[in-house]
C-alpha positions as CSV (number, residue, x, y, z in Angstrom):
1,M,-8.3,4.3,-16.9
2,P,-5.1,2.8,-14.6
3,V,-2.1,2.9,-16.4
4,N,-1.2,-0.8,-17.6
5,L,-2.8,-2.3,-15.0
6,L,-5.0,-5.2,-15.5
7,T,-7.7,-7.0,-13.4
8,P,-6.5,-9.8,-11.4
9,Q,-7.4,-13.6,-12.7
10,P,-9.2,-15.3,-9.7
11,D,-7.3,-18.4,-10.7
12,Q,-4.0,-16.8,-10.7
13,L,-4.7,-16.4,-7.0
14,L,-3.2,-19.0,-5.0
15,A,-5.2,-20.1,-1.9
16,V,-3.0,-20.1,1.6
17,K,-3.6,-22.9,3.6
18,G,-5.0,-21.8,7.2
19,V,-6.2,-18.6,5.7
20,R,-10.2,-18.2,4.5
21,L,-11.8,-15.3,3.4
22,G,-15.4,-14.2,3.8
23,I,-17.4,-11.5,1.5
24,A,-20.9,-9.6,2.3
25,C,-23.0,-7.0,1.0
26,A,-23.5,-4.8,4.2
27,G,-24.9,-1.8,2.4
28,I,-22.6,0.3,4.2
29,K,-22.5,3.1,1.7
30,K,-23.8,2.0,-1.4
31,A,-26.5,-1.3,-1.8
32,D,-25.5,-4.5,-3.3
33,R,-21.8,-3.7,-3.6
34,K,-19.3,-5.9,-1.7
35,D,-18.0,-4.0,1.3
36,L,-17.4,-6.2,4.3
37,L,-14.6,-8.8,4.5
38,V,-13.7,-11.5,7.3
39,I,-10.2,-13.2,7.3
40,H,-10.2,-16.2,9.6
41,L,-6.8,-17.5,10.8
42,G,-5.7,-21.0,11.8
43,G,-4.5,-22.0,15.1
44,N,-0.9,-22.1,13.7
45,A,-1.0,-18.4,12.5
46,K,1.1,-15.5,13.6
47,V,0.1,-12.1,12.6
48,A,2.3,-8.2,12.3
49,G,1.7,-5.1,10.9
50,V,2.4,-1.6,10.7
51,F,0.0,1.5,10.6
52,T,-0.6,5.4,9.7
53,Q,1.6,7.9,11.6
54,N,-0.8,10.2,11.4
55,R,-2.0,11.6,14.8
56,F,-5.4,11.7,14.0
57,C,-5.2,7.9,13.6
58,A,-8.5,6.1,13.3
59,A,-10.5,4.2,15.8
60,P,-9.6,0.6,14.3
61,V,-6.2,1.5,13.8
62,I,-6.0,2.0,17.8
63,V,-7.8,-0.9,18.7
64,C,-5.5,-3.1,16.4
65,R,-2.7,-1.7,18.0
66,E,-4.4,-2.8,21.4
67,H,-5.1,-6.1,20.4
68,L,-1.9,-7.2,19.0
69,G,-0.2,-6.0,22.1
70,N,-2.1,-8.7,23.8
71,A,-0.6,-12.2,24.5
72,Q,-3.5,-13.7,22.8
73,P,-3.2,-14.7,18.9
74,I,-5.0,-13.1,16.6
75,K,-7.9,-15.5,15.0
76,A,-9.5,-13.0,12.6
77,L,-9.2,-9.4,10.4
78,L,-12.5,-7.8,10.1
79,V,-12.6,-5.1,7.1
80,N,-15.1,-2.6,6.1
81,T,-14.9,-0.1,3.2
82,G,-17.4,2.8,3.0
83,N,-16.9,4.3,6.4
84,A,-13.5,4.7,8.0
85,N,-14.4,5.7,11.7
86,A,-11.8,8.3,11.8
87,G,-12.6,11.6,13.5
88,T,-15.3,9.6,15.4
89,G,-14.1,10.3,19.2
90,E,-15.3,7.9,21.7
91,A,-18.1,6.8,19.8
92,G,-16.0,5.7,17.0
93,M,-13.9,3.8,19.4
94,A,-16.9,2.3,20.8
95,H,-18.3,1.1,17.6
96,A,-14.6,-0.5,16.3
97,R,-15.0,-2.5,19.7
98,R,-18.3,-3.9,19.1
99,T,-17.6,-5.1,16.0
100,C,-15.0,-7.4,17.4
101,V,-17.0,-8.4,20.1
102,E,-20.1,-9.4,17.2
103,L,-17.2,-11.3,15.0
104,A,-15.9,-13.1,18.0
105,A,-19.2,-14.4,19.2
106,L,-19.7,-15.7,15.7
107,L,-16.4,-17.4,15.6
108,G,-16.1,-18.5,19.4
109,C,-12.8,-16.4,20.3
110,A,-12.1,-13.4,22.1
111,P,-13.0,-10.1,20.7
112,E,-9.2,-9.1,21.6
113,Q,-8.3,-11.8,19.1
114,V,-10.3,-9.8,16.1
115,L,-8.3,-6.9,14.5
116,P,-10.9,-4.2,13.1
117,F,-9.8,-2.4,10.0
118,S,-12.1,0.6,8.4
119,T,-11.6,2.7,5.2
120,G,-13.9,5.4,3.5
121,V,-15.4,8.6,4.3
122,I,-13.7,10.5,7.7
123,M,-15.9,11.8,10.5
124,E,-18.9,10.1,9.7
125,P,-20.4,7.4,12.1
126,L,-19.6,3.8,11.6
127,P,-23.4,2.3,10.3
128,L,-22.6,-0.5,13.4
129,E,-26.0,-2.1,12.5
130,R,-25.2,-2.7,9.0
131,I,-21.9,-4.1,10.0
132,V,-23.5,-6.6,12.3
133,A,-26.0,-7.6,10.2
134,G,-23.5,-8.1,7.7
135,L,-21.4,-10.4,9.4
136,P,-23.3,-14.0,9.6
137,A,-23.0,-13.8,5.8
138,A,-19.5,-13.1,5.5
139,V,-18.7,-15.8,7.9
140,G,-20.9,-18.1,6.2
141,D,-18.8,-17.4,3.0
142,L,-15.3,-18.4,4.5
143,K,-13.5,-20.3,1.9
144,E,-9.7,-20.2,1.3
145,N,-10.2,-19.6,-2.5
146,N,-11.6,-16.1,-2.0
147,W,-9.0,-13.6,-2.6
148,S,-10.2,-11.8,-5.8
149,D,-13.9,-11.1,-4.2
150,A,-11.7,-10.0,-1.2
151,A,-9.7,-7.3,-3.1
152,Q,-13.2,-6.0,-4.3
153,A,-14.2,-6.0,-0.9
154,I,-11.7,-3.7,0.4
155,M,-12.2,-1.1,-2.5
156,T,-13.2,2.6,-2.2
157,T,-12.2,4.9,-5.1
158,D,-10.1,2.4,-6.6
159,I,-11.3,1.4,-10.3
160,L,-9.8,-2.3,-10.4
161,P,-9.1,-4.7,-7.5
162,K,-5.3,-5.3,-6.6
163,A,-4.2,-9.0,-6.2
164,L,-1.2,-11.2,-6.7
165,S,0.3,-14.5,-5.6
166,R,3.8,-16.1,-6.0
167,Q,4.9,-19.6,-5.0
168,I,8.8,-19.8,-3.9
169,Q,10.4,-22.8,-2.6
170,I,12.1,-22.9,1.0
171,D,14.3,-26.0,1.6
172,G,12.4,-27.7,-1.1
173,V,9.1,-26.6,0.4
174,D,6.5,-25.1,-1.6
175,V,5.6,-21.7,0.1
176,T,2.6,-19.8,-1.1
177,I,2.3,-15.7,-0.8
178,T,-0.5,-14.1,-1.9
179,G,-1.7,-10.5,-1.3
180,I,-4.0,-7.9,-1.5
181,A,-4.4,-4.2,-1.4
182,K,-6.8,-1.0,-2.0
183,G,-5.7,2.5,-2.6
184,S,-6.0,5.3,-5.2
185,G,-6.2,8.6,-3.3
186,M,-4.9,10.1,-0.2
187,I,-1.8,8.2,-1.0
188,H,1.5,9.3,0.8
189,P,3.8,7.2,2.9
190,N,4.2,7.1,6.7
191,M,4.0,4.2,6.9
192,A,1.4,4.3,3.5
193,T,-1.8,5.4,2.8
194,M,-3.8,2.2,1.7
195,L,-4.9,-1.1,3.3
196,G,-2.8,-4.1,2.5
197,Y,-2.9,-7.6,3.7
198,I,-0.6,-10.4,2.7
199,A,-0.6,-13.9,4.1
200,T,1.6,-17.1,3.5
201,D,1.7,-20.6,4.6
202,A,5.3,-19.9,5.9
203,A,6.4,-20.8,9.3
204,I,8.3,-18.1,10.7
205,S,8.9,-16.7,14.4
206,Q,7.3,-13.6,15.5
207,P,9.8,-11.4,15.8
208,L,11.0,-12.4,12.1
209,L,7.8,-11.7,11.0
210,A,7.6,-8.1,12.3
211,A,11.1,-7.7,10.9
212,I,10.0,-8.5,7.2
213,V,6.5,-6.4,7.4
214,H,8.9,-3.3,8.2
215,H,11.1,-4.5,5.8
216,A,8.5,-4.9,2.9
217,A,6.8,-1.7,4.0
218,D,10.0,0.3,4.0
219,R,10.5,-0.8,0.5
220,S,6.8,-0.5,-1.2
221,F,4.1,1.0,0.6
222,N,6.7,3.7,1.9
223,C,7.9,4.5,-1.7
224,I,4.7,5.7,-3.4
225,T,2.7,8.9,-3.2
226,V,-0.1,10.2,-5.4
227,D,-1.0,13.3,-3.9
228,G,0.9,13.9,-0.8
229,D,-2.0,13.3,1.8
230,T,-1.1,11.0,4.9
231,S,-4.6,9.0,5.6
232,T,-5.9,8.1,9.1
233,N,-6.5,4.6,8.4
234,D,-3.3,3.2,6.7
235,S,-2.6,-0.6,7.7
236,F,-0.2,-3.2,6.5
237,M,-0.6,-6.5,7.8
238,L,1.5,-9.7,7.1
239,I,-0.1,-13.2,8.0
240,A,1.7,-16.5,8.2
241,S,-0.4,-19.3,8.9
242,G,2.4,-21.7,9.6
243,E,1.0,-24.4,7.6
244,A,3.6,-25.5,5.2
245,P,5.5,-28.6,6.1
246,M,8.5,-26.8,7.2
247,A,10.6,-25.8,9.9
248,E,9.8,-22.7,11.7
249,I,12.4,-19.9,10.4
250,S,14.1,-18.5,13.3
251,A,17.5,-17.0,12.2
252,S,17.9,-13.9,10.6
253,D,20.9,-14.5,8.9
254,S,19.5,-18.0,7.3
255,R,18.8,-18.3,3.7
256,A,15.2,-19.4,4.3
257,Y,14.7,-16.3,6.1
258,A,16.2,-14.0,3.2
259,Q,14.0,-15.9,0.2
260,L,10.6,-15.4,2.5
261,R,11.6,-11.6,3.1
262,D,12.4,-10.9,-0.3
263,A,9.5,-12.5,-2.0
264,V,7.3,-10.9,0.1
265,T,8.9,-7.5,-0.4
266,E,8.2,-8.2,-4.3
267,V,4.7,-8.9,-3.5
268,A,4.5,-5.7,-1.5
269,A,6.2,-3.5,-4.0
270,L,4.3,-4.9,-7.1
271,L,0.5,-4.2,-4.9
272,A,1.8,-0.8,-3.8
273,Q,3.0,0.3,-7.8
274,A,-0.9,-1.0,-8.5
275,I,-2.0,1.6,-6.2
276,V,-0.3,4.6,-8.2
277,R,-1.0,2.9,-11.5
278,D,-4.6,3.4,-10.1
279,G,-4.3,6.8,-8.5
280,E,-7.1,9.0,-9.1
281,G,-7.0,10.4,-12.6
282,A,-3.9,8.8,-13.3
283,T,-2.7,8.7,-17.1
284,K,1.1,8.5,-16.2
285,F,3.2,6.2,-13.8
286,I,6.3,7.6,-12.7
287,T,9.8,6.2,-11.4
288,I,11.7,8.9,-9.8
289,A,15.2,7.3,-9.2
290,V,17.6,9.2,-7.2
291,E,21.2,8.0,-7.6
292,N,24.9,8.6,-5.8
293,G,23.8,10.1,-2.8
294,A,25.2,10.8,0.7
295,N,22.5,8.8,2.4
296,R,19.1,7.2,1.8
297,E,17.2,10.1,3.4
298,E,18.4,12.6,1.2
299,C,17.6,10.6,-1.8
300,R,14.3,10.4,-0.6
301,Q,13.8,13.8,0.6
302,V,14.9,14.8,-3.5
303,A,12.5,12.0,-4.6
304,Y,9.3,13.1,-2.5
305,A,10.1,16.8,-3.6
306,V,9.7,15.9,-7.2
307,A,6.9,13.6,-6.5
308,H,5.2,16.0,-4.5
309,S,5.4,18.9,-6.7
310,P,1.7,19.7,-8.4
311,L,3.7,21.8,-10.9
312,V,5.9,18.5,-11.4
313,K,2.8,16.0,-11.7
314,T,0.5,18.5,-13.9
315,A,3.7,19.1,-16.4
316,F,3.4,14.7,-16.8
317,F,-0.1,15.1,-17.3
318,A,0.3,17.5,-20.3
319,S,3.2,15.8,-21.6
320,D,4.7,19.3,-21.1
321,P,8.7,19.1,-20.9
322,N,8.6,21.8,-18.8
323,L,11.4,20.1,-17.0
324,G,12.6,23.6,-15.0
325,R,9.9,22.6,-12.4
326,I,11.9,19.3,-11.7
327,L,15.6,21.3,-11.0
328,A,13.4,23.6,-8.8
329,A,11.9,20.5,-6.7
330,I,15.4,19.0,-6.3
331,G,16.5,22.9,-5.1
332,Y,13.8,22.8,-2.6
333,A,14.1,19.3,-1.3
334,G,15.5,20.6,2.0
335,I,19.7,19.7,1.1
336,A,21.3,22.6,2.5
337,D,24.8,21.6,1.1
338,L,23.7,20.2,-2.2
339,D,26.1,21.1,-5.1
340,V,23.8,21.6,-8.0
341,S,26.7,21.6,-10.2
342,R,27.5,18.0,-9.9
343,I,23.6,16.7,-10.4
344,K,22.5,15.2,-13.7
345,L,18.9,14.9,-14.2
346,Y,17.7,12.4,-17.0
347,L,14.2,11.8,-18.4
348,G,14.1,8.4,-19.8
349,D,17.3,8.0,-21.6
350,V,17.3,11.7,-22.3
351,L,20.4,13.7,-20.5
352,V,18.4,17.2,-19.6
353,A,20.7,19.0,-17.4
354,E,24.3,18.9,-16.0
355,N,26.9,21.3,-14.5
356,G,24.0,23.5,-13.3
357,G,22.2,24.1,-16.4
358,R,20.6,22.7,-19.1
359,A,22.5,20.3,-20.8
360,P,24.3,21.0,-24.2
361,D,22.9,18.5,-26.3
362,Y,19.4,18.4,-24.9
363,R,16.7,19.0,-27.3
364,E,13.0,19.7,-26.3
365,E,11.6,17.3,-29.0
366,N,13.6,14.7,-27.5
367,G,11.6,15.4,-23.7
368,S,8.6,15.8,-25.5
369,R,8.7,12.4,-26.9
370,V,9.4,10.5,-23.5
371,M,6.8,12.7,-21.8
372,Q,4.2,11.1,-24.3
373,E,4.7,7.9,-22.7
374,A,2.4,6.2,-20.1
375,E,5.4,5.0,-18.3
376,I,8.1,7.5,-17.8
377,T,11.3,7.1,-15.6
378,V,12.9,10.5,-13.9
379,R,16.6,9.7,-13.1
380,I,18.8,12.1,-10.8
381,E,22.2,11.7,-10.2
382,L,23.5,13.5,-7.5
383,N,26.7,12.6,-7.4
384,R,27.7,12.8,-4.0
385,G,27.6,9.5,-2.6
386,S,26.9,5.8,-3.6
387,V,23.3,5.3,-2.0
388,S,20.0,5.2,-4.1
389,A,16.2,5.3,-3.5
390,T,13.2,5.1,-5.7
391,V,9.6,6.3,-5.7
392,W,6.5,5.8,-7.7
393,T,4.2,8.3,-8.1
394,C,1.4,9.4,-11.1
395,D,0.5,12.6,-12.5
396,F,-2.2,15.0,-11.6
397,S,-5.1,15.2,-14.3
398,Y,-8.8,16.7,-14.2
399,D,-9.9,13.9,-13.0
400,Y,-8.2,14.0,-9.9
401,V,-10.2,17.0,-9.0
402,K,-13.4,15.7,-10.1
403,I,-13.0,12.2,-7.9
404,N,-12.3,14.0,-5.0
405,A,-14.7,16.8,-5.3
406,E,-17.7,14.3,-5.9
407,Y,-16.2,11.8,-3.3
408,R,-19.0,11.9,-1.1
409,S,-21.8,12.5,-3.4
């Protein structure tokens, strides 16, 4: 079961004026399952996004990048689950473009004003006819308070939907931020391994919206890993409907910009953590904080070396304080001039290692006590600078293997 993660309640998800969502059961992989989502945007909306860095990226990612590069404003996003439309060659590209054509015809806009997204099994042909047949129902279902169903409609191996809202005040005006995300396996940043959609009714310039989506991704979805596998379909989109009664945010040094940036980043970080909490087979939520590094990149290198280690992750699953595995991962992180005699390793509140070896006061029963907890913090002091970085991950359980062994069945 997910680690300290609850199903979001529909009444806690705030509508974003100018953003309507519609859901359909198209039978893409399973009958009677919400698997098709349309997000329709009002006339003032702006959209920015970041995508997977996997060179084998999916057809919809390629089409999204193309359409975002056009001068025309984006009017709709189309998301299907059950099929990734990745590794599908020219046919996959044609199918992704066709879904845009079909939705555009229903909404009265140009195909280039539609962004397509897919998630699910890789290298299987997209069931185009089912998606096209499901579009009228999704369009007919469009409404602003549909975030809960939308979160369910983008799930694959997720156990629980992931969604949340925040409301802040900017210059005395209430501004709403609501987001959804999906992800459970193939979770490794670069940019992230998931689908995420955050919308706000704030008014903001296009360049600053793009700046916020990159800032938020780098501090949220780019700080998580479940299994180290970077997917082919990763997309994180930020929508600003511009419907809040406020002046457009146009200066990056303004207080309004900082407020919106930080609130969006908070929502993105909580959604990212929810993905890890719902990691396939996860029983532990693990925070890896690397402190006092020379730069952020080396801190992240160390954090990911620990977070990706199967030996470390299986030790956490077993609640086995075999913590030499963490030292080994720090050592192979790739920092050539790392002085291990200066490193301190903490497990929760317990000092485990210092001066190149086991801390004199460390007792295994204290490490075992921390390892029993559902949420664990590993803190690594490099003591070679003043920079820090944090990564969130989970353990590896028997269920991770079972889920992925049976994924296509």
